[in-house]
Each structure stands twice: as C-alpha cells, then as structure tokens.
C-alpha positions, 0 to 999 in steps of 0.5 A: 499499499505504501507503494500506492502513493508515490505512484499516485503522485508521479501519476499526477506528474506523469499526466501534466504535459498530456492535460495541458497538449490535450486541452490546447487540442481539444479547441481545435477540435471542437472548431472542426480542425484535429490537430496532429501537430501536438506532438511538434508543437510540445517539442518546439516549447520543450527546447525553447524552455531550455534554451531560454532558462540556459541563457538567462538563468529564468524559469519565467523566461522558459515559460515565455519562451516556450510559449511564444515559439509554440504559439508562432508555430501555432500561427504558422500551421494556421495561415497555411491551413486556413489562408493556404488551404494546405491539408490540415493533416500534412501540415500537421505532419510536416510540423512534427518532423519541422519540430523534430529536425530543427531542434536538434540543428539549433541545440548543436548551433548553440550547445555544439550537441546532438544530444541531451542539454542540461542545465547546469547550476539551476534549482529544479521546479520549487513544489507546492506543499498544501497544509492539512490535504498533504497529511491525508494519505491518498490525497496528499499524494493526488493534490499536494507536493507538485510543481506550480506547472500541476495547478497551473493545468487544473486551473487552465482547465477550469478556465477553458471549460468556462470559456467553451460552454459559458461564453459566446466565444465557446458556442461560436467555437463549438459551431465551427464543426457541424454549423459553420454555415449557420455561424457565417449566416450571422456574420461570424466567420467560422475560420477566424474561430478557428485560427484563434483555436490554432492559437489556443492550441500553442499556448497550452502546448508551450506550458505542456513541453516547456513543464517536460524539459524544465521538470528534468532540467534537461532536454532530450532529443525527440523527448515528448516520446509520442506524448502528443499523440497519446494527448489525442487519445486523451481527448477522444477518450474524454468524450471532447469534454475537460473533465474527461480529459482530466480523468483520461490523461490521469489514466494515462499517467497512472499507467506510465507510473505504475510501469516505472514502478513495476520494472523491480516488482514484476518478474516480466521482461522490462520492455514489455513493462515500459510498453504498457502506456502504449498498449493502453494507447492502442486499446483506448483507440480501439475503445473510442473507434468501436464506441464511435461506429456504435453511436453512428453505425452507418 
C-alpha cells in the first residue's frame, strides 16, 4: 500500500504535459480541425524553455519563450491551413517533422551537441505543499507536493471549461465543426474561431513542453516520446470534454507510473512493462473507434 502513494504522486506529474496538450488540442478539435501537430508543438516548447533558461537563468523566461515559439508555430499552421488551404493532416505532420529536426539543428548551433542539453547550477522547479491535505494519505499524494505547473494545468482546464461552455466564443467555437454555415450566416467567420483555436492550442502546448524539459532539467531529442499523439487519444477518450480529458489523462499517467514502478516488482521483461502505456493507448483508440461506430452505425 505504501508503494501506491508515490505511484499516484508520479502519475499526477506524468499526466501534466498530456493534460496541457489535450486541453489545447480540444479547442482545435471542437473547431473541426484535428491538430496532429501537438507532438511538434510540445517539442518546440520543450527546447525553447531549456534554451531560454540556459541563457537567462530564469524559469519565467523559459515559460514565456516556450509559449511564444509554440504559438508562433501554431500561427504558421493556422496560416497554411486556413489561408493557403493546405491539408490539415499534412501540415500537422510537417510541423512534427520540422520540430524534430530543427531542435536538433539548433541544439548543435547553440550548445555544440546533438544529444542531451543539461541545465547546470539551476534549481529544480519549486514544489507546492498544501497544508492539511498533505497529511491525508491518498489525497495528499494526489493533490499536494507538486510543482506550480500541475496546479496551473488544473486551473487552466477550469478556465477552458468556462470559456467553452459559458462564453459566446465557446458557443461559436463549438458551432464551427458541424454548423459553420449557420455561423457564417450570422456574420461570424468560422475561420476566425479556428485561427484562435490554433493559437490557444499552441499556448497550452508551449506550457506543457516547458514543463517536460524544466521538470527534468534537461532537453533530450524527441523527449516528447509520443505524448502529443497520446494527447489526441485523451481528447477522444475524454469525450471531448474538459473533465473527461482530466480523467483520461490521469489514467494514462497512472499507466506510465505503474510501468515505472513495476520494473522491479514484476517478473516480466522490462521492455514489455515499459510498453504498457502505449498498449493502453492502442486499446483506448480501439475502444473510442468502436464506441463512435456504435453511435453512428451508418
């Protein structure tokens, strides 16, 4: 039972970049634009954060740099997709490939290495301990002792819920997918909502990417390791709703946390144990596909 608490605590940390990426991807998904560039946006944010902190020593500068770079890449995606009318899937794939290659090239240029970039002499992200809750066994592991990024993710998810369901922009955003003609008849341009959705997606992925690298204190090439793709699954497994996304992200975080702790406990090949989160992703994709087919048999 004692091993359960650190596993729960680790699961919350692991789910955080997934939560940021999935929340950002939710906006583009509701706008009718499946954003498969989440992986590249996360990676761009991760590298930008490390580079900024390396040269300035400021975590705030790292966060701002990550958001700016990721939003800029999202703006480029929006321009090519909405203005130049390029295919959103091809554009998203190109963004992923660009981020993967460009981060290696810039790493060689700025740090003279194509490998790991480590922050030396920089403090770790500060942890926030919540009084009273910290002493409660399970609740303390879930809610207390995390970095400010974790609480920022929960707060921004709540803000996103309010924006999506309680504001005129949220109504317009949700109408972009299947009722864009009706939206246009009211004098509201659907592409404007979609463009904003892309920028919001970049904003969230920038934060999520900066957490990936700053929490580790290093940048590793392709360190996102499929988290952007898993975030897409989280969106659909969470039924395209903020609270559903929170639950789905925690499930994936728990699966990866379990695989990390299970290596020394289970008499199983380590490669199989480490593959558990990705196996869960595959099973979740099958589940979502079957559920959608059941709802729309034709």
